[in-house]
PLY file of the C-alpha trace (Angstrom):
ply
format ascii 1.0
element vertex 158
property float x
property float y
property float z
element edge 157
property int vertex1
property int vertex2
end_header
53.62 -6.11 73.20
53.78 -7.81 69.97
54.17 -6.72 66.51
53.36 -10.12 64.32
53.38 -10.11 60.25
50.44 -11.72 57.72
50.27 -12.73 54.33
47.76 -15.65 53.95
44.05 -15.12 54.73
43.35 -17.33 56.90
45.98 -15.56 58.89
44.07 -12.12 58.24
41.16 -13.62 59.71
43.01 -14.96 62.63
44.28 -12.07 63.36
40.47 -10.27 63.16
39.96 -12.68 65.90
42.63 -11.91 68.05
42.02 -7.46 67.67
38.68 -7.27 68.22
38.81 -9.76 71.32
41.19 -6.92 72.71
38.26 -4.35 72.88
36.94 -2.63 75.67
36.54 0.99 74.84
36.53 1.80 71.43
36.76 0.15 67.93
38.08 2.51 64.31
37.55 0.54 61.07
37.97 2.07 58.02
38.24 -0.20 54.55
36.48 -0.93 51.27
33.00 -2.22 52.20
33.56 -5.01 55.60
33.54 -8.25 52.88
36.45 -9.56 54.17
36.24 -8.81 57.37
33.52 -11.35 57.47
31.61 -9.29 60.50
28.62 -11.32 60.24
29.81 -13.88 62.27
28.15 -14.69 66.08
31.71 -14.94 67.64
32.60 -10.62 65.64
29.14 -9.75 66.79
29.50 -10.54 70.06
33.25 -9.00 70.77
31.44 -5.45 69.09
28.27 -6.17 70.85
30.92 -6.58 75.06
32.77 -3.35 74.15
29.26 -1.08 72.92
27.70 -2.73 76.37
30.77 -1.36 78.17
31.32 2.16 77.66
29.08 4.83 76.49
30.11 6.68 73.46
31.72 7.04 70.38
32.55 3.71 70.56
32.76 1.73 67.35
33.12 4.17 64.48
32.69 2.18 60.22
34.83 4.35 57.70
32.80 2.42 54.23
34.43 3.52 50.73
31.42 1.74 49.57
28.82 0.80 52.06
26.47 -1.50 49.31
27.39 -4.23 51.82
26.61 -3.24 54.73
23.09 -2.29 53.92
21.94 -5.04 52.13
24.13 -7.83 53.34
25.29 -7.58 56.60
22.12 -7.51 58.56
23.41 -8.65 62.53
26.25 -5.60 61.96
23.26 -3.36 60.73
20.77 -4.21 64.05
24.33 -3.68 66.17
24.24 -0.56 64.55
20.53 0.27 65.63
20.56 -1.10 68.92
23.28 1.25 69.41
22.61 4.16 68.00
23.95 5.74 70.39
27.18 4.97 70.60
27.96 3.73 67.00
27.72 5.47 63.65
28.89 4.03 60.09
29.53 6.77 57.55
30.51 6.44 53.49
33.29 8.13 52.38
33.53 11.36 50.50
34.70 10.18 46.73
38.33 12.20 47.46
39.73 9.48 49.31
38.92 6.56 47.18
42.01 6.39 46.07
42.61 5.32 49.35
43.78 1.17 49.35
45.02 0.07 52.81
42.23 -0.90 55.67
42.34 -0.84 59.54
40.97 -1.89 62.33
42.08 0.10 65.64
41.32 -0.95 68.81
41.16 1.68 72.60
44.40 3.32 71.12
46.68 0.31 71.63
45.81 -2.33 69.18
45.29 -2.66 65.26
45.21 -4.63 62.35
46.72 -2.84 59.65
45.92 -4.31 56.13
47.94 -2.68 53.24
46.70 -2.67 50.08
42.11 -3.79 49.90
42.92 -6.43 47.73
46.38 -8.46 49.30
46.59 -10.51 52.71
49.35 -8.93 53.62
48.79 -6.83 57.46
50.19 -6.16 60.12
48.44 -7.16 63.91
49.79 -4.16 66.87
49.06 -5.64 70.28
50.05 -3.00 73.23
51.66 -0.98 70.30
50.12 2.61 71.47
53.24 4.76 69.81
53.31 2.40 65.88
48.72 2.67 66.23
48.76 6.85 67.29
49.33 7.48 63.28
47.01 4.83 61.98
44.10 6.54 64.67
45.39 10.15 63.65
44.86 8.74 60.81
41.24 7.48 60.87
40.38 10.42 62.55
41.19 12.52 59.91
39.33 9.91 57.18
35.92 10.47 59.77
36.37 14.32 59.64
36.42 14.52 56.18
32.87 13.49 56.66
30.44 11.61 54.37
27.71 10.13 54.10
26.41 8.67 57.08
24.86 5.53 56.68
21.27 4.18 58.10
20.85 1.02 60.42
17.27 1.28 59.31
15.98 0.65 56.33
13.33 3.05 55.04
10.31 1.39 52.87
6.47 1.59 51.65
0 1
1 2
2 3
3 4
4 5
5 6
6 7
7 8
8 9
9 10
10 11
11 12
12 13
13 14
14 15
15 16
16 17
17 18
18 19
19 20
20 21
21 22
22 23
23 24
24 25
25 26
26 27
27 28
28 29
29 30
30 31
31 32
32 33
33 34
34 35
35 36
36 37
37 38
38 39
39 40
40 41
41 42
42 43
43 44
44 45
45 46
46 47
47 48
48 49
49 50
50 51
51 52
52 53
53 54
54 55
55 56
56 57
57 58
58 59
59 60
60 61
61 62
62 63
63 64
64 65
65 66
66 67
67 68
68 69
69 70
70 71
71 72
72 73
73 74
74 75
75 76
76 77
77 78
78 79
79 80
80 81
81 82
82 83
83 84
84 85
85 86
86 87
87 88
88 89
89 90
90 91
91 92
92 93
93 94
94 95
95 96
96 97
97 98
98 99
99 100
100 101
101 102
102 103
103 104
104 105
105 106
106 107
107 108
108 109
109 110
110 111
111 112
112 113
113 114
114 115
115 116
116 117
117 118
118 119
119 120
120 121
121 122
122 123
123 124
124 125
125 126
126 127
127 128
128 129
129 130
130 131
131 132
132 133
133 134
134 135
135 136
136 137
137 138
138 139
139 140
140 141
141 142
142 143
143 144
144 145
145 146
146 147
147 148
148 149
149 150
150 151
151 152
152 153
153 154
154 155
155 156
156 157
């Protein structure tokens, strides 16, 4: 069990890699637009793919306040959502949640990376901290239950 506080962007990036490496069953992400998570790297796509390949349902859920960057500039992640559409989903949160400023990556109900403000790198990394991750998991479930606009992993066109 460990808790670490980080205050710089390089430390935040390192913490993303650490928490994603722990994923075995479930990854829940709530973020502004995934821009600062840099999920388009081969290593991070591989970590997501490893978790998605191991389980059959409800493995990856991504709730975003702005889905434009995902739809326009993240082909690797969109491809992953297409290939694993049976156990992954992404949605844009409704406007009434637009005031929320935090970001979180929750892994297997035991690990999490919580960034306190979307414009700041200050965050905490929780590893094997089930009790401390539980309120964030509940909060993510509430955000997800608010609904929103599902993100299509494929691009329609003529």
